N, C-alpha and C positions, 0 to 999 in steps of 0.2 A: 198323747202318746199313741202310736198305732196299735200297740198290743192291748190298750184299753178299749179301743173301738172294735178290734178283731183279735181276741185272745188266741186264735188258731193261726195267726199270721207268722209262720215259721221264720221267714226272712227278717222280719222286724225283731224277733227275739234274738236271732243270730247277730244282727247288726248292733244291738245293745251290747252283746258280749264282745263284738269286735272293737267297739269304741272303748270298752274297758281295757281290752288287751292293748290297744294303742296308747292308752294312758298309763300303762305299766301296772294295771290292777288285775293281773291274771287270775288270781284266786277268786276275785269277785265276778269274773267273767264266766266261770265254769257253770254256775246254775243257769245262766241264760243259754249257753250252748246245749246243756242237757235238756232244757225245756224245748229248744228247737228240735232236738232228736226225739223227744217224747212225741211231738207233733208229727215229725217227718223222720222216721228212723233211717231213711236212705239219703239223708242230706249230707253228702260227702264233705262239703265245705265246712259244716259244723264239726265234723270229725277232725278235719284239718285244724280248725280253730281250737279244739280241745287239745290237740297235740301242741299247738302254739302256746296255749295257757300253761300246760305242764312243763314245757321247755323253759318258759319264762320263770317258772317257780323252781327251777333246778331239779326237776324230777324226770330225767331222761327216759327211764324205763316206761313210765306211764305215757310219756309223749310218744314214744315209739309205738306202743300198742295202738294209740288213736290214729297215728299216721298210717300204720299198716291197714287199719280198718278203712280209712279214707281211700287208700290206693286200691283196695279190693274192689271198691265201687267205681272209682274213677282213676285208672292208671295214667291218664293223660294230662294231669294237672302238674305242671312243672314246679310250682311253688312247693307242693307237697314233697316231691323228690328232693328239692334243695333243703328244706327244713329237716327232712329225714337224714340227709347227709350231715348236717350240723349235729343232730342228735347222736348219730352213730360215731362221729368224731369225739363228742363228749364222752361216749361210752368206751372210747379206746379201740374202735373198730374201723381203722382207716381204709382198709380194702373195701369194705362194704360201703363206706361213705363215698369213696371214689366211684363205685358202681352207681350209686344213687345220683351223683352229679352227672355222670355220663347219661343216665336215663333222662334227666332234665334237659340236657343239651340236645339229645335226639328229638325231643319234643319241640324244640325251637328251630 
């Protein structure tokens, strides 16, 4: 495993978390994304992945916090805007969700 060879390889830690997310194992993914952020606190995609994990776990408030952190660092990632729209819709905030979708569309 790449993290055994190089424990500071942030992308490898994040990729393990991503694989867990894709397998529906969102709660298990969180420590890997947190390890990524411990190594590289400005890794915006790991913040997105944290939002994805919490969204998958049915915790929209926490998901929104992580997505907003990701967007502070990189407002040009359309997937973050789209996931934020889903989360806002889950929270019953359709106007803000629409605004997030519009931001994603502008980027494409």
